[in-house]
N, C-alpha and C positions, 0 to 999 in steps of 0.2 A: 226616693226613701226606702230603705229595706224594710221587708216586713217578717216578723217572727210570728209564727203561730203555734200556739202551745194547746195541746189536745189534753185536757184535764186539769181541775183545779184542786187536787188533793194537796196532800204536803209537799210533794215534789213538783208540781206543775204551778201551783200558786207561790210557792218560794220561788221558782225561777221567773216567774213574771215580774214580781217585785223587784228581784235584783236586777233584772234587764231595765225596767224602767228606770230605778236608780241611777243606773250606769250610762243608759243612752240618751235619757231625757227625750228631745223631740228628734233624735238622729234616725229614730226607727219607729214604726208601727208595729205595736205589741198586740196580739188579739188572743184571747184566750176562748176555749170552745170547751163548753162542759154541760152535760145534761142536766145537772142540778143546778138550782138557784142559788143554793146554799152551801156555805163551807162547814165542814163538821172535823171538830177536834175528837178524833175517833177513839183516842186512849180513854176519853171520860165517859165513851158511852157503858163502860163497865159500870158507873154510879147511877147512869139513867136506868140501867137494868135491873138494879136493885130499889128504884125509888128514891137515891138520895140528890138526884139532880134531876131537871126537866129538860126536855128536848131543846128549848130555847137558851137553855145555860151552854149547851155544847155547840151550838149552830149560830150563823149569821148569815145575812145575804150578801151576796158578792157583788152585785151590780153597784150597790152605792161605793164600795170600796175601790172598785175599778174606774167607776167614774171620776172620784176624787184624784186618782192617780193617773188618770189619762190612758188607761188600757181599754182597750176594744174587748167586748165581752159578747160572746154568742151563746144563749142558753140554747144548746144542739147536741147531738152526738155525731161524731165523725163515723162515716160508714164506707169510706174508700179514701186511700191516697194514691195520688198518680204523681209519683216522683220525677216522670220524664215529662210532665204535662201530657198532650193529646196531639191530634192532628192540628188543631187550630192554634195552639201555643206550646212553647218550649219551657214555660215555667210550670214548675210544680204546683200542685194544688190538691185541696182536700174536698170532698163531697161531704157535706155535712145536712142533717135534716134537724129542723127545730123541734124542740120539746117545750119550748116557750108557749104558754097556752095562748098567747096573743098571735102566735105564728105557727101554731102547731101542725107538723107535717111538712111545711114550706121546706124547699130544698134550695142548695145555694152551694156553688164552687168558690172556695176560698183559696186565693193564690198565695204562695208564701216564697221567701228567700231561705229562711232558716225553718226547720220544724223540729219541734220537740213532743215527742210523745211520752205523755204522763198520765195515760189514762187510767192507771190502777187497774184493779182486777175485775173481770167477770166474777160474781158470786155464783159458783158451779153447784147450786143445790141439786140440779137434776142428775149429777152423777151419782146420787144415791137416792134410790124411789122412797119417798115419803119424807125425805129430810127439808127442814125449812118452815118457815111461817105458813106457807101455802100447803105445807104437809102436815107432818105431827110431832113437828119439834119446834122450838125457838130460837131466835138468833140475837146477837148483839153486834153485827156487822154495821149497821147503820142506826142512827138516833131513833128513827121509827121502828125498826125492828127491838130495839133496846126498851122501848116504851111498851111494846106489846109483852116483852119478857117480863117487864117489871108488874104488868097487870096480871099475868098468869101466875107468877110467884106470890103477888098478894093473896089470890085465890087458895092457892097451896098453904099459905101461912095461917089464912082463916080457918081452913079444915084441920090444920095441927092444933089449933088452939080448942077445938072440940074433943081433942084426944085420939083423932084418928092419926095412924102411922102414915107416912108418906117416903116415897123414894125419889130423890132429886138426882139426875145423872146431867154431868155437866163436862164437856169435851170437846172433840172433835169428829165429824160425821164421815170419814173417808181416811183410807190408809194412807194417802198422799197429802193430807193439809198441812197446812202452816199456820203459824199464829197461836200455837200451843201456849203461849205467853199470856195470850189474852184469854184462853180456856182456863188457864191456872189462876189468873186474877179474878175472873167471874165466880169460880168455883170457892175461893175464900171469902169472897165478898157475900155471898150467899150464905156460906157457914156463920160468918160474922153477923149477918141480919138476923138468921135463925136465933143466935145465942142472946142477941139484945132483944128478941122479941119474946124471948122464954118459952120456945118450941123446939131448941136443939135435940133434946133427948128423944123425941119422936120422930127424928127424921134422919134416914140413910142418904148420906151425901156421897156420891160415886162420882170418880173423876175417870173418864173413859178417853183413853189417846194412843196415838200411833207411835210414840215414842218407846223406845228400847227400855231406857230406864227414866226414871224421874230426874228431873233436872236436865234432860237432854235439850229440850226447848227449841228444837230444829237447828242448834249450832254444835251438835256432838258432845255436849256438856261442857262442864269448865272444871278447873282446878283452881282453887282459892288459896292464898296464902294469908293466914290470919294469926298475929301475935306468935310469931315463930313456928307455927303448925301448917301443914297443908290439908286441906280436906276437899272433897269433890262436891259440884252442885248434885249430885246423886244424893249423897250423905245428907247434905244441908238440906235438900228439898223432903226427902224421907222424914227427916226429924219433924218436919212441919206437919207433914200429912198424919204422923202418929200422934203429935200435940193436938192438932184439932179434930181428930178421929175420922178423917176423910178416906174413904176406901178408893184404892186405885185398881183400875183394869187398863195393862199396858199392852203394848204390841199387838193393837186390835184394829181391825178394819170394819167399820159399818158398812153391812151390806144391804140394809133395808130398814126402815122405820116404820113400823105399823102403829096404829094407834094402841099406846101404852106397852108397847115391845120393841126392843131393840135388837136386831139379828145381827150378829157379828162373827167375824174369824179372827183368830189369832195367830201369832206366826209360827206355830207348830202344825197349823192347817186344820186344827180343831174348830168345831163352829158351836155357838152358843146363843142363847136369848137372855135379855135383861129386861124385867118388867120395871115401868116407870111411871110416875104420876106427873113429873115435871122433867122435860129434856131441854137443855140449850147445847145445841151441837153445831160447832163451826163448820161451814163447807169449805171444800177445796176451792183453790182459785185457777182461773185460766185467763187468757188474754181477751178482750172484748171482740165482739165479733165485727172485725175489719177486713175488708179486702184491699189488694194492691194492683195496680194495673201499669202495665208499660205505655210508651205514647202511641203504640199500634194497637192497643187495647188488649194485648194478651194478659192473661191472669198470671201475676208474679208473686202472689200471695205467699206461696211456699218457699221463695226466696227471701223474702223480708222477714216472715214470721216464721218461729219454731212451731213443731206440732202441738204445743201447749197454748199457742196463738200470742205468745210474747215476743217482742221485737228482738231480732238477731243484733248485737252491738260487736264491739270488739273484743269478744271474749273467744277462748278457743274452745269450740264446738265438737272437736273430735271425741269420738266415743274411747273412753278409758276406764280401766280397772279402778277401784278405790284406793289401792296402793300406786296409783300411777298420778292420783289427783294432785295438783300443785297449786299454790297461790298465784301463779302465773295465769293460769287458767282464767282468772276473773277479770272483767273489763276494767280499763282505765278511764278512758275517755266518754264511753258511752255512745260512740260515734257508730252509724250504721256503717257497715264495710262497704256496702254497694254505692250509697249516696252520701256524700261528705257532708251535706248540708240537713242530715236526718239525724236526731238523736234520740234515745230512749233512755228514761229515768224512772227510779221508783219501783215499784211493782211491775211496770210494763216492759222492762227489759227482762230478756230471756237469760236466766243463768246457766252457766256451762254444765252445771251438775248440781246434786245437793252439797250440803255441809256434813250433816250426819251420815253415818255409814249405810250405803242402800241395803235393803234386805226384802226378801221374797219368801212366802210360805210355800210350802210344798206343792200347793195348789198353782202357784205362779202369781199369787197376788203381791202386789208391791205394798209393804207395810213399812214406811219410812218417811219422817216428814220432809217435806219441801223447804227450801231454804227461805228464812224470813229476810226481808228487805223493806220494812216499813220504818216509820218514824225518824230516827236521827238521821241513818243512813240516806233515806229519801230526801230528806231536807238538805243533805251535803252534796249528793248527786245533782239536784236541782239547781242550787248555787253555783256548783262548779262548771255546768253546762252553761248556764247563763253567763258567768263571766268568759267561757270560751267564745260564746257566739258574739258578745259583746268586744271583745279584742279584734275577733275577726271583721266586724263590721267596722270598727275604727281604723284598723291596719291591714286590712286586706287577708287573703286565704293563706298566707304564708304564716299568720300568727300562729305560734304554737297552741296547741290545746292543754288546758289545764287537766290534771288526774286526780281522781278519787276513787282509787281500787278499794274495794272492801278488803283486800288483802293488807292493806296498809293503813286502815281506817279503824279507830276504836269506837266504842258505843257505849251509851249508858242507858239502863232501863230501869224505871221506878214501876214496879209490879205491886198494885194495891192488894192488901190482903185484908181489908176492912176498913171502912171509913170512920171518922169522928175525931174531932180536934182532941179528945182526951183518950180515947179508947182505941182510935183507929191504928192500923199498922200498915207498912209495905216493905217490899223486899227491894233493896237497891243494889243493883248488879252493873258492875263495869267490866267491860272486857277489852283486850288488845291483842292482836288484831281480831276482827270479826272472823276471817278466815284463819283456821288453824296453820301455821307455818312450823312443820317439824324440822326443818333445816335451821332456823333460827333459834327455834325454841324446842330442842328435842324432846324434853320431858313431858310436857303439855300441849304443845303447839300454841301455847300463848305466854305471854309476858306477865309473870307472877306478880310483879311490882304494879301493874295496871290492871289486874284481873282480880275483881272482889265481889262479896255478896255479905249484906248485912240486912237484917230484918228488925223493925221497931217503930216506935211512933213517929220518930223523926222523918222515917222514909215516907210516911203519910203526909206529914206536914210539908215536905219536898214535893210531893206529887201534887198535892193542891196547889202550891206556889206556881209550879209548872203549868198547871190547867190555865191560870189566869195570864201567866207570863206569856205563853204562846197563843192565846187568843189576843192578846194585846198586840203581839208581834203580826200575825196574821191580818189584824185589821189596819196593818200598817201605821200604827200611831207614831208619834215623835219617839226618833231614836230605835226604832224597831230593829233597824240593821245591826244593833249592837248587840242584839240577843243572839246567841250562838244557835246553829240548827241542832 
C-alpha cells in the first residue's frame, strides 16, 4: 500500500489530506504530520484580536477528525527530509520529533511514497529586533497571539475611557512582509471597535506598511470596473482611510521595536521613529527549519530549498528584472524538479519572485511586499496536488499531473472592516488572474470583468458565513467536498 505523508495541517495540507482520503479510501496510507494539535481558521483570528470571537471559535482538535476519516496523525515537527533514503533503505523518509505532550521529544523516521510539504511559514519575528509577543509588539498570526492582542487592546480602551490619548499602530514589521491584507483588516476592526466603545476621538490609529501605495496588498494593486467606470484599488482604499480617519505610513521597513517606539526607514532612505501605546505588527515569513540529505548523508538542503527556506518546485527561478517577469514563471504542478514524488503547496513553496514591483532604498534595504499565497490559492493547490497523487497511485507514474498556476487562478478575498450584524462591514475583492498577465490584459494585467471591489454590510455577512462554512468543511462534515476551496 502506498503511503502519502503530508507535512503540515493548515489550509493546504489539511485540504490535501481530506481529498486524498476521499479519492483513495483504503488504497493508501495517508499520514499528516503537524506540530500543532489544533486546526485554526486563521482569517477569523482578526475577530479574536478585537475580542469578538474566542480562541475556541476559530480552532478545533485535529485528532478526532483524522481518526474518523482514517487518516494517520503525528503531532510532531519534521526536521529533515531524506528523499533518496539512506544506506539502509532506498525509500524516502522524513525525520520527525514529537511535540505531542505524551511523546514529547521522541524521534521517528516516517517513510513515504509521496510527500507533500505544506508546512506553512516560520513566523520570523527575529528578523526585526523587538518584534512580536515576546518583544514589544503584538500579533494575530495565531489564535493565541490574537487573544493576547485582544487583552492588550482592552487595556488601551480602558485607558482611553479615562480621557488619555493613545496611539495605536497596526501594520507589518519588516520591509519584506506579506499579509498586508490581514494588517488592513485588523486596522479597521480596531478602528471600528474604538468607535463602538465611544473612544475613537482620543485614539490616533496609524497603518504602517511596506506597500508603495495603499491597496497594493502584495499583488501590485488592482484596477476595478464598476458601473461603467474604472477605479484603482489605491483610490478605493485611500477613500476608506480618509472616511475612517486612519493615518497611513507607507514604503516603510521597521528596523527595530523598542518599548513604545518603532524605528523605521522609508524608501527614500530617511529614518524615523514613531511613538506608540499599542502596536500589532505582522512578521515576515520564511520556511520552517528543515534540512534535506542525500542517501550518502550529504547535505542537499540548498538544492531543495530556496534561501528563504521554502521548497523549490516547478517554477522558473532564474534571476530576472521586473520587466522580464512573466506569468509562465509561476509553478503549475508544485512538483519538486529533483524528486518527482515530492510536492510543495501553500506558503511552503518558493515563489519565483514577488508580484508587486521590487524596490530598495538608497541604503540597499528591500522595501516591497512578498507575494501572498494563503487562503483560497492554498486550498486549491492542496486539492490539485492531492488529485495528482491519487491519479498516480491509481494509474501509475505516467498519469498526467493536474495544474493550478496562480497565473491562471482567480481569487476572492473578504477583508473585514468591522464586525456586527447591523453595523459591520467588509471589503469584498475578487481578481483574475492573481499573477498579472500584461499580454492577455495589457491595460491592467487582469480581467476587469472578474476583478472587483465592494465594501459594505453584506460583505461582513458573507465573511461571517464563510467562517462557519469553512470550519464545517475543515471538520469534514457531510458534503464537505462540495464547498469550494
